[in-house]
C-alpha positions as CSV (number, residue, x, y, z in Angstrom):
1,X,-40.7,-23.0,25.2
2,X,-42.3,-20.2,23.2
3,X,-41.8,-20.0,19.5
4,X,-40.3,-16.8,18.0
5,X,-42.9,-14.8,16.1
6,X,-41.4,-12.7,13.3
7,X,-44.7,-10.9,12.6
8,X,-44.9,-9.9,16.2
9,X,-41.4,-8.5,16.2
10,X,-42.0,-6.6,12.9
11,X,-45.1,-5.0,14.3
12,X,-43.4,-4.1,17.6
13,X,-40.6,-2.5,15.6
14,X,-43.1,-0.6,13.5
15,X,-44.9,0.8,16.6
16,X,-41.5,1.8,18.1
17,X,-40.6,3.6,14.9
18,X,-43.9,5.5,14.9
19,X,-43.3,6.4,18.6
20,X,-40.0,8.0,17.6
21,X,-41.7,10.3,15.1
22,X,-43.2,13.2,17.1
23,X,-45.4,14.3,14.2
24,X,-47.3,11.0,14.1
25,X,-49.8,10.4,17.0
26,X,-51.9,7.6,15.6
27,X,-52.1,4.9,13.0
28,X,-54.5,2.5,11.4
29,X,-54.1,-1.3,11.5
30,X,-54.6,-1.4,7.8
31,X,-51.5,0.8,7.3
32,X,-49.4,-1.6,9.4
33,X,-50.8,-4.6,7.4
34,X,-50.0,-2.9,4.1
35,X,-46.6,-1.7,5.0
36,X,-45.4,-4.9,6.6
37,X,-47.3,-7.3,4.3
38,X,-48.9,-9.1,7.2
39,X,-52.5,-10.2,7.2
40,X,-54.9,-7.7,9.0
41,X,-56.2,-10.4,11.4
42,X,-52.6,-11.0,12.7
43,X,-51.9,-7.3,12.9
44,X,-55.0,-6.7,15.0
45,X,-54.0,-9.5,17.4
46,X,-50.5,-8.2,17.8
47,X,-51.6,-4.6,18.2
48,X,-54.1,-5.7,20.8
49,X,-51.2,-7.2,22.8
50,X,-49.3,-4.0,22.6
51,X,-52.4,-2.1,23.7
52,X,-52.7,-4.4,26.7
53,X,-49.0,-3.7,27.5
54,X,-49.8,0.0,27.5
55,X,-47.7,1.0,24.6
56,X,-50.6,2.0,22.4
57,X,-54.2,3.0,23.1
58,X,-57.1,1.7,21.0
59,X,-59.8,4.2,20.0
60,X,-62.6,4.2,17.5
61,X,-63.2,6.9,14.9
62,X,-66.8,7.5,14.0
63,X,-67.0,8.5,10.3
64,X,-69.6,9.8,8.0
65,X,-69.8,7.4,5.1
66,X,-70.9,10.1,2.7
67,X,-67.8,12.4,3.0
68,X,-65.5,10.2,5.2
69,X,-65.3,13.1,7.7
70,X,-64.2,11.9,11.2
71,X,-67.1,13.0,13.4
72,X,-65.8,11.8,16.8
73,X,-63.1,9.5,18.4
74,X,-64.3,7.4,21.3
75,X,-62.6,4.9,23.7
76,X,-65.7,2.6,23.8
77,X,-68.0,2.3,20.9
78,X,-70.6,0.2,22.7
79,X,-72.1,3.2,24.5
80,X,-72.7,5.0,21.2
81,X,-73.6,2.1,18.9
82,X,-77.0,2.5,17.3
83,X,-77.2,6.1,18.4
84,X,-77.1,9.1,16.1
85,X,-74.4,11.7,15.7
86,X,-74.3,14.8,13.6
87,X,-71.9,15.4,10.7
88,X,-71.0,19.0,10.4
89,X,-69.8,18.6,6.9
90,X,-72.8,17.0,5.2
91,X,-75.3,18.3,7.7
92,X,-76.9,14.9,8.3
93,X,-77.5,12.8,11.4
94,X,-75.7,9.5,11.1
95,X,-76.6,6.3,12.9
96,X,-73.4,4.7,14.5
97,X,-73.0,1.2,13.2
98,X,-70.1,-1.2,12.7
99,X,-69.8,0.0,9.1
100,X,-68.8,3.6,10.2
101,X,-66.5,2.6,13.1
102,X,-62.8,2.5,12.4
103,X,-60.2,1.3,14.9
104,X,-57.2,3.6,15.3
105,X,-54.2,3.2,17.6
106,X,-52.6,6.1,19.4
107,X,-49.1,6.1,20.8
108,X,-49.2,6.2,24.6
109,X,-47.5,9.3,25.8
110,X,-45.4,7.5,28.5
111,X,-44.3,5.0,25.9
112,X,-43.3,7.7,23.5
113,X,-41.2,9.5,26.2
114,X,-39.5,6.2,27.1
115,X,-38.6,5.5,23.4
116,X,-37.2,9.0,23.0
117,X,-35.0,8.6,26.0
118,X,-33.8,5.2,24.9
């Protein structure tokens, strides 16, 4: 018999709440961790499960570390890792590394429609 996981339920409720708000399309795992007071490693595990279920989609923001401008959002970072991208704000070419990749979760459109009808 599986044990009830309160953290999992809180995170699921948070994602459902975000899905109801049409002005919010995405969120960061750090925000979930801070708002729910749940360690980031647990948040990432639970969000990964919701991503596997198709409720949210994991993407990666590539940011310039000089001005924190989001240069691009990609589904897979492995293809672009160690390559250079251009920052339009600071005018510099930036090498994509783990230090300038940020996970961001987007609400799946079908899930959002389901939640709104519910």
